[in-house]
C-alpha positions as CSV (number, residue, x, y, z in Angstrom):
1,X,-19.6,-4.1,2.2
2,X,-18.3,-5.7,5.3
3,X,-15.1,-4.8,7.1
4,X,-13.6,-8.1,5.9
5,X,-14.5,-7.4,2.3
6,X,-13.0,-3.9,2.6
7,X,-9.7,-5.4,3.9
8,X,-9.7,-8.0,1.1
9,X,-10.2,-5.2,-1.4
10,X,-7.4,-3.1,0.0
11,X,-5.0,-6.0,0.1
12,X,-5.8,-6.9,-3.6
13,X,-5.4,-3.2,-4.6
14,X,-2.1,-3.0,-2.7
15,X,-0.8,-6.1,-4.5
16,X,-1.6,-4.7,-7.9
17,X,-0.3,-1.2,-7.0
18,X,3.0,-1.9,-5.5
19,X,5.0,-2.7,-8.7
20,X,4.0,0.6,-10.3
21,X,4.0,2.8,-7.1
22,X,7.2,4.6,-7.8
23,X,6.2,5.6,-11.3
24,X,2.8,6.7,-10.0
25,X,4.3,8.9,-7.4
26,X,6.6,10.5,-10.0
27,X,3.8,10.9,-12.5
28,X,1.6,12.6,-9.8
29,X,4.4,14.8,-8.4
30,X,2.3,17.9,-8.9
31,X,0.0,16.6,-6.2
32,X,2.4,15.1,-3.7
33,X,5.5,17.4,-3.5
34,X,7.8,14.7,-4.9
35,X,11.1,16.3,-5.9
36,X,12.6,13.5,-8.0
37,X,14.5,11.8,-5.1
38,X,15.1,8.1,-5.4
39,X,12.4,6.1,-3.6
40,X,13.5,2.6,-2.6
41,X,11.1,-0.3,-3.5
42,X,11.6,-1.5,0.1
43,X,10.3,1.8,1.5
44,X,7.4,1.7,-0.9
45,X,6.5,-1.8,0.2
46,X,6.8,-0.9,3.9
47,X,4.7,2.2,3.6
48,X,1.9,0.4,1.6
49,X,1.7,-2.5,4.2
50,X,1.8,-0.1,7.1
51,X,-1.1,1.9,5.6
52,X,-3.2,-1.1,4.9
53,X,-2.6,-2.3,8.5
54,X,-3.5,1.2,9.8
55,X,-6.8,1.1,8.0
56,X,-7.5,-2.3,9.4
57,X,-6.7,-1.1,12.9
58,X,-9.1,1.8,12.5
59,X,-11.7,-0.9,11.7
60,X,-10.8,-2.7,14.9
61,X,-9.2,-5.5,13.0
62,X,-5.7,-7.1,13.4
63,X,-5.0,-7.8,9.7
64,X,-1.4,-9.0,10.1
65,X,-0.6,-7.9,6.6
66,X,3.2,-8.3,5.9
67,X,5.4,-7.1,3.1
68,X,5.9,-10.7,2.0
69,X,2.1,-10.9,1.5
70,X,2.5,-8.4,-1.4
71,X,4.1,-11.1,-3.4
72,X,1.3,-13.6,-3.1
73,X,-1.3,-13.8,-5.8
């Protein structure tokens, strides 16, 4: 797998994950210290995009992945 393919895969996964992220965090609270506080969808989107861009940077890539890109199919 090339770095570009890895990034494409991560972006695709992020797009499919974002809508169910809050429920996933709550469901897996035993693993992540979640205490039932409200998590804004904006914060979830920001965190997912930041993480994907972080991984890209670690691969010496400037992915330029934006929160608006999560809505593209």
